[in-house]
C-alpha positions as CSV (number, residue, x, y, z in Angstrom):
1,X,111.4,-59.4,167.1
2,X,112.4,-56.2,169.0
3,X,115.7,-55.8,167.1
4,X,114.0,-55.8,163.7
5,X,111.4,-53.3,164.8
6,X,114.1,-50.8,165.7
7,X,115.8,-51.0,162.3
8,X,115.5,-47.9,160.2
9,X,113.5,-48.3,156.9
10,X,115.4,-47.0,153.9
11,X,113.8,-44.1,152.1
12,X,115.6,-44.8,148.8
13,X,118.1,-47.2,147.3
14,X,121.4,-46.6,145.5
15,X,123.2,-49.5,143.8
16,X,126.9,-49.9,142.7
17,X,127.4,-51.9,139.6
18,X,130.6,-52.8,137.7
19,X,133.2,-55.5,136.9
20,X,135.3,-57.0,139.6
21,X,138.4,-55.1,140.8
22,X,137.2,-51.7,139.7
23,X,136.9,-50.6,143.4
24,X,133.2,-50.5,144.2
25,X,133.6,-51.8,147.7
26,X,136.6,-49.5,148.3
27,X,134.5,-46.5,147.2
28,X,131.8,-47.4,149.7
29,X,134.4,-47.9,152.5
30,X,136.0,-44.6,151.7
31,X,132.8,-42.7,151.9
32,X,131.3,-44.4,154.9
33,X,134.4,-45.1,157.0
34,X,136.6,-42.3,155.7
35,X,139.5,-44.6,154.9
36,X,140.8,-46.9,152.3
37,X,140.8,-50.7,152.8
38,X,142.3,-53.5,150.8
39,X,139.2,-55.6,150.2
40,X,138.4,-59.0,148.7
41,X,135.9,-59.5,145.9
42,X,132.3,-59.1,147.1
43,X,130.3,-62.3,147.2
44,X,126.6,-61.8,146.2
45,X,125.9,-58.3,147.6
46,X,126.0,-56.2,150.7
47,X,124.5,-52.9,151.7
48,X,125.1,-50.0,154.1
49,X,122.5,-47.8,155.5
50,X,123.5,-44.1,155.4
51,X,121.7,-41.4,157.4
52,X,121.6,-38.2,155.3
53,X,119.9,-35.5,157.3
54,X,116.4,-36.8,158.2
55,X,116.6,-39.5,155.4
56,X,117.9,-43.1,155.3
57,X,119.6,-44.2,152.2
58,X,120.6,-47.8,151.5
59,X,123.7,-48.2,149.3
60,X,124.1,-51.6,147.8
61,X,127.5,-53.0,146.8
62,X,127.2,-55.8,144.2
63,X,129.6,-58.5,143.1
64,X,131.3,-58.1,139.7
65,X,132.1,-61.8,139.2
66,X,130.3,-63.6,136.4
67,X,128.9,-66.3,138.6
68,X,126.9,-63.7,140.6
69,X,125.7,-61.8,137.5
70,X,122.1,-63.0,137.8
71,X,121.7,-61.4,141.2
72,X,122.3,-57.9,139.9
73,X,118.7,-57.4,138.6
74,X,117.3,-58.4,142.0
75,X,119.5,-55.8,143.7
76,X,118.6,-53.1,141.2
77,X,114.9,-53.6,141.8
78,X,113.4,-50.3,142.9
79,X,116.7,-48.4,142.8
80,X,116.5,-44.6,142.5
81,X,120.1,-44.3,141.4
82,X,122.7,-46.7,139.9
83,X,126.5,-46.0,140.0
84,X,128.1,-47.7,137.0
85,X,131.7,-48.0,138.0
86,X,134.8,-48.7,135.8
87,X,138.6,-48.6,136.2
88,X,140.2,-45.7,134.3
89,X,143.2,-47.8,133.5
90,X,141.2,-50.7,132.0
91,X,139.2,-50.1,128.9
92,X,137.4,-53.4,129.1
93,X,135.9,-52.5,132.4
94,X,134.0,-49.6,130.7
95,X,132.9,-52.0,127.9
96,X,131.5,-54.4,130.5
97,X,129.2,-51.8,131.8
98,X,127.3,-51.7,128.6
99,X,127.7,-55.4,127.6
100,X,126.9,-57.0,131.0
101,X,125.5,-54.6,133.5
102,X,123.3,-52.2,131.8
103,X,120.5,-54.7,131.2
104,X,120.4,-55.4,135.0
105,X,119.1,-51.9,135.6
106,X,115.8,-52.8,133.8
107,X,114.3,-53.5,137.2
108,X,115.3,-50.1,138.6
109,X,112.7,-47.3,139.0
110,X,111.5,-45.7,135.7
111,X,113.0,-42.4,136.8
112,X,116.3,-43.9,138.0
113,X,119.4,-41.7,137.8
114,X,122.6,-43.1,136.3
115,X,126.1,-42.0,137.2
116,X,129.2,-43.2,135.3
117,X,132.2,-43.4,137.7
118,X,135.8,-43.9,136.7
119,X,137.8,-45.1,139.7
120,X,141.5,-45.4,140.4
121,X,142.2,-42.0,138.8
122,X,145.1,-41.5,141.3
123,X,147.1,-43.8,139.1
124,X,147.0,-41.4,136.1
125,X,146.2,-37.9,137.4
126,X,148.6,-36.0,139.7
127,X,145.8,-33.9,141.2
128,X,144.1,-37.0,142.5
129,X,147.2,-38.4,144.2
130,X,146.9,-36.2,147.3
131,X,144.9,-37.7,150.2
132,X,141.7,-35.8,150.7
133,X,140.5,-36.6,154.3
134,X,142.4,-34.7,156.9
135,X,141.4,-37.1,159.7
136,X,143.2,-40.1,158.1
137,X,145.6,-38.1,155.9
138,X,148.8,-39.4,157.6
139,X,147.6,-43.0,157.5
140,X,146.6,-42.8,153.8
141,X,149.8,-40.9,152.9
142,X,151.8,-43.9,154.1
143,X,149.6,-46.3,152.1
144,X,149.9,-44.1,149.0
145,X,153.7,-44.0,149.2
146,X,153.8,-47.8,149.6
147,X,151.5,-48.2,146.6
148,X,153.7,-46.0,144.4
149,X,156.8,-48.1,145.1
150,X,155.2,-51.1,143.4
151,X,155.2,-51.2,139.5
152,X,151.7,-50.7,138.1
153,X,150.9,-52.9,135.1
154,X,148.3,-51.5,132.8
155,X,145.6,-53.8,131.6
156,X,145.5,-55.1,128.0
157,X,143.5,-52.7,125.8
158,X,142.6,-53.0,122.2
159,X,142.0,-49.3,121.9
160,X,144.9,-46.8,121.8
161,X,145.2,-45.4,125.4
162,X,145.4,-41.7,126.4
163,X,148.7,-40.0,127.3
164,X,150.4,-41.6,130.2
165,X,151.2,-40.0,133.6
166,X,154.3,-40.6,135.6
167,X,154.1,-41.8,139.2
168,X,157.5,-41.8,140.9
169,X,159.1,-43.0,137.6
170,X,156.4,-45.6,136.9
171,X,154.3,-45.0,133.8
172,X,150.6,-45.8,134.1
173,X,148.3,-45.4,131.1
174,X,144.9,-43.9,131.3
175,X,142.8,-46.0,128.9
176,X,139.3,-44.3,129.5
177,X,138.9,-40.6,129.1
178,X,136.0,-38.4,130.4
179,X,134.8,-38.2,126.8
180,X,134.5,-42.0,126.6
181,X,132.4,-42.0,129.8
182,X,130.2,-39.2,128.5
183,X,129.6,-41.2,125.3
184,X,128.5,-44.2,127.3
185,X,126.1,-42.0,129.3
186,X,124.5,-40.8,126.1
187,X,124.1,-44.5,124.9
188,X,122.5,-45.3,128.3
189,X,119.9,-42.6,127.8
190,X,119.1,-44.0,124.4
191,X,118.8,-47.5,125.8
192,X,116.4,-46.2,128.4
193,X,114.4,-44.3,125.7
194,X,115.2,-41.0,127.3
195,X,115.8,-37.8,125.3
196,X,119.2,-36.3,126.0
197,X,117.9,-32.7,126.1
198,X,115.4,-33.6,128.8
199,X,117.9,-35.6,130.9
200,X,120.7,-34.6,133.3
201,X,123.8,-33.6,131.3
202,X,126.7,-36.0,131.0
203,X,129.1,-33.5,132.6
204,X,127.0,-33.6,135.7
205,X,126.6,-37.4,135.8
206,X,130.2,-38.6,134.9
207,X,132.8,-38.6,137.7
208,X,136.4,-39.6,138.2
209,X,137.3,-40.8,141.7
210,X,140.0,-42.4,143.8
211,X,139.0,-44.6,146.6
212,X,142.7,-44.8,147.5
213,X,143.0,-41.0,148.3
214,X,139.4,-40.0,148.6
215,X,139.5,-37.8,145.6
216,X,136.0,-36.7,144.5
217,X,134.3,-39.6,146.5
218,X,132.3,-37.3,148.7
219,X,131.3,-35.2,145.7
220,X,130.0,-38.3,144.0
221,X,127.7,-39.5,146.8
222,X,126.5,-36.1,148.0
223,X,125.6,-35.1,144.4
224,X,123.6,-38.3,144.0
225,X,121.9,-37.8,147.3
226,X,120.7,-34.3,146.2
227,X,119.4,-35.7,143.0
228,X,117.4,-38.5,144.6
229,X,115.8,-36.2,147.1
230,X,112.7,-35.7,145.0
231,X,112.2,-39.5,144.9
232,X,112.4,-39.6,148.7
233,X,109.9,-36.8,149.1
234,X,107.5,-38.3,146.6
235,X,107.7,-41.7,148.3
236,X,107.1,-40.2,151.7
237,X,104.1,-38.3,150.3
238,X,102.7,-41.5,148.8
239,X,103.1,-43.3,152.1
240,X,101.2,-40.5,153.9
241,X,98.4,-40.7,151.4
242,X,98.2,-44.5,151.7
243,X,99.2,-45.3,155.2
244,X,99.9,-48.9,156.2
245,X,97.0,-50.6,158.0
246,X,97.9,-52.0,161.5
247,X,96.1,-55.4,161.6
248,X,96.6,-55.8,165.3
249,X,94.7,-52.6,165.9
250,X,91.9,-53.7,163.5
251,X,91.6,-57.0,165.4
252,X,91.5,-55.3,168.7
253,X,88.8,-52.8,167.5
254,X,86.6,-55.5,166.1
255,X,86.8,-57.5,169.4
256,X,85.7,-54.5,171.4
257,X,82.7,-53.9,169.1
258,X,81.7,-57.5,169.3
259,X,81.8,-57.5,173.2
260,X,79.8,-54.2,173.4
261,X,77.2,-55.7,171.1
262,X,76.7,-58.7,173.3
263,X,76.3,-56.8,176.4
């Protein structure tokens, strides 16, 4: 299998979790391909191998549909970081992170890092409406303008939403605030049995992004890559201390010794 032998082995794994339609796949496309894509719901899971300096990082995109829920724990196995993603205009998508997806992370590494990411912030925050990537700015600007001409219908929410923002005369309500995300992060630490004072602060691990415009997407992934670097170095050090035994070389060596003994 010459093709398989040439494949790069990941040094560390990141996993995207969250309900369907929160924009997990779009976030991954925005970061890896530098553009926004209208995507269909992910079936099962998919991954992208990102080279970051001398390191290889696998980023796993998982399905948010209920029928694929059982696969989540398998994809999280051995993860060094988990990106729990919600839609800032949909309060229920934040609730689902705690109710459905948090337990899937039990198979992640014991020192796994958790980021809480609110996507689609371009719908509620004017500063996130400007396209970020200069190489595709003109293309995205057209898409942004087309998007704003269509009425945005906020999701049903049992909790009073935050103050609305106006997009070309269309009112879109922000249902999840940064404070809500920070509170969830604290509850995740408690669920994991971690002390808040000894963990990364919520303000460092909670992000608001827009896959549509690219707002804060690079900051999200680059920040996580920096944080998982110790895990990468530790793993490489362990591999050096316990190198993999090449069975073919062992067989070849034993044959040579046997022949020399006979002669």
